[in-house]
N, C-alpha and C positions, 0 to 999 in steps of 0.2 A: 802127191797132194797130202799134206799133213792136216787131218781134221781133228787131231787129238787136242789141240789147244788153239783157240781163236786169238787173234791179235788184240792189242789195246791201242787205241788211236786218240791222240789229242790234236785238235786243229784250231787254229785261229779262225775267227769268222768276220771281223771287220764290219763294213757297212752291209745292211740287209740287201742292198742291190747286188751283192754277190750271187744271189739266186738267179739273176737274169744275165749275168756277165759271161763272156768267153775270154778269159785272161790266162796268164801264166799260172795264177793261183788256182783257178777252176780246173785247168788242165792237170795240174798237180793232184788235185782231189780225185779226178777221174782215174788217174793212174793208180792211186791208192786203192780205189775200188776194184779195178781190174786185177791188181796184184793179190788182194784178199781172195777174190774168187778163184784165181788160178792156183794159189798155193794152199788154200784152206777150204775151198768150196763156199757156197752161200751160207751165211749165218742163219741159224734158226730164228733169231730175233736180235735186236740191238738194245742194250741198256745204255741210255744216253744221259749224260750229266751236262746240263746247260747253265752257263753263267746267268741266264735270264730267269731262272726259277730259283731265286735267292730267298730263303725262308728262315724262319725261327723254328728250328726243328728239322728233322730229316723226313722227307715224304717221298712216296713212290706212287705212280699212277697204276690203277687196276681197272682199266677200261678196254673193252673190245674195239671201241671206235673213238679214240682220243681226238679232240677237236684241234684244228690247226689254229694257233694263236698268232695274230698279227700285232705283235707287241712293239710297234714302232710307229712313228708319226711323221707326216710331212713328205712322204715319198710318192712317186707316181702311182696312178691307179693300177697300172699293169702289175705292180708288185703285190697289191692287195687282192688281185685276181688270180695270182699264181697258186696252184694247188699241188700239194705233195700228200696225197691221200693215203697215208700208211695206216694200217690197223694196229691195234694194241696186242698184247699177249698176256693173258691172265696167268698162264703157267709161269712165265718169267717173273711177273710181279709177285706171285706167291713164293717163288724161289728166293727173291730178294728179301721178303719178310721172314722166310725161314732162316736165311743166313744172318740177318741183322737183328732179328728178334725185337725186343722192346725199343731198340734205337730208332726204328722206323715206323711210320704210320701211313695208312692209305689216304690219298687226297686226289680226287678227280676234278677239282675245281679249276685246274690249270689246263694243260694240254701239251701239244708239241709246238714249242715256241721257235722264233726265228733263229735263235742260237743253234738250234738243231736242224731245222728243215732247210735253211739256206746253204748248209754244208752238205747234208746227206743227199740233197737233190742232185749233187754232182758225183758223190761217191757211189751212190746206188740210185741212178736216175729212174729206174722202173718203179720205184716206190712199192716194191713187192716184198719187202722184209719188215716184219712188225717192229714197232718201236715202243719202248717203255721208258718214260723219263723219270729220273731221280733228281731231287732238288739238292742245291748247294746249301749246306747248313751254316748259318751265320753265328750260331750259338756255341759251337764246339771248337776245340783246339785243332790245330793243324795235325798234331799227332793222332787225334781221334779221326780226323778225315782220312789220314794215311791208313789207319787201321781198317776203316770201312772199305777202302780200296782193296786192301789185302784180303779181307773176308769175302768180298765180292769176286775175287779172282777165280774162285772155284767155278764160276759160271763159264769161264773160258773152256774148260774141259767138257762142258755140256753142250757146246756148239753155239754159245752166245758171244757176240762181239760187244766189248765194252768200249764206249766212245765218249769223249768229252769235247766240249766246245767252249773256248774262252779266248784269252789273249795274254801272251807274255807281257806285252806292253799295251795298255789301254787307258788313254787319258783324253777324254772327249773335250775337256776344257782347253786343251792345248792343240787341238786339231788345226792343221794348216791345209785348207781345202785345195790349194793349188800345188801341193807338194806330193808328187807321186812316189816319194821315197820316205825314209825316216830321218829324224834329226840325229845329230851326234849322240845325244843322251839316249834316244831310243835304241840306236845301234849298239852302244856300249853296254847297256843293261841287257839287251837281248843276247848279245854275244856271251856275256857272263853266265846267264841262265843256261844257255845251250851247253857251255863247257861243263857246268855243274851237273846237268842232266846226263851228258855223255859219260862222265866219270862216275855217275851214280852217287854223287855227293848229295843225297836226298835231304839230309838235315840242313845243308846250306840253302837248298831251294826253299825249304819250309821257313827258313829264317831270312827271307828275301829282303827284309828291311836293311840288312847289313850290306847289301850289294850297292855299289855306287849308283846314284840316280834313282833309287827305289821310290822315293816320294813322287818323283815325276812319272815314272813308269807305272806304278801301281798306287794311284791316289786312293782307290777303294779296292777291297780284296776280291770281289765276286768274280771277276774275269780271270784272276790268277789261280784261285783255289781249285778249279776243275783239274788243273795239271797235277795237283797233289793227290787227288783221288786216283789219277792214272798211274802215278809213280808207285802208289801202294798196290794197285792191281797188277803191276808188272815189276814187282820188286826184284832187283838184281839183274834185270835184263837190259842190255845196251840197245838203245833205239836207233833208228835211222831218222835223220832230220829231213823234213820236206817243207816246201814253201817258205824258205828262209828269206822272207821279203817283208819290208815295211812300207807303209803307205800313210798318206795324210799327216805325215810328220810324226804323229804320236800313237800309231797303231802298228803292232807287229803281228804278222800272219803266220808266224812260225808254227810248224806242227811236228809231232813226234809219233813215229809208228814203232811199237814194241811187238816183237814176235813175227815180223814180216821178213 
């Protein structure tokens, strides 16, 4: 068991109903959690970057009891009753502010949103690992995002797991509700991104607009940018690909695990 350096995980999250499902995707997430525990032990806490906390500025939570945010509409009541009661971690939040300095501010107005809890409830179903959420900053360059990831990578050697939730392909306007797979455009873009991540052509990932079908796959950046944070946090490391699956036509659930 190598506890010297915790992994970095990027996961797709898709529909919030993921929290209640038992599918190939959720089973893949459970396997990731088991592998983390087996190889590295249980993380002290998780620093989570969610596409759904998309802000002007970089913010981190500093709360012992962050609220669970149900930031989705029109789903069954069972989903709004689902609880993932993780605690926060003041020490981790303070380490983030130490590492990022003036680039980050404290903000406890948000919480643990569905981009985070619908995925982590499968990876770590006991909800016994504290979670601190970091926002995705809409105002900085991708190079600055990548650098933030690099600076946060020091947390891995301190027993903290760095985790991000977004989607390589995320276009809700083009969702095909009866399509359990992806469209040709989704699959082509997703495959191209996987190839670039596996070869660690990070610059090409950051310049994703140059990849064919980018305007279809990434009509808005907030679901793609979490991947760039993770590339910075795991610079130079070749990942494993998991949950290479598309659904609803225009959603990719692809995940990358670095250091596993």
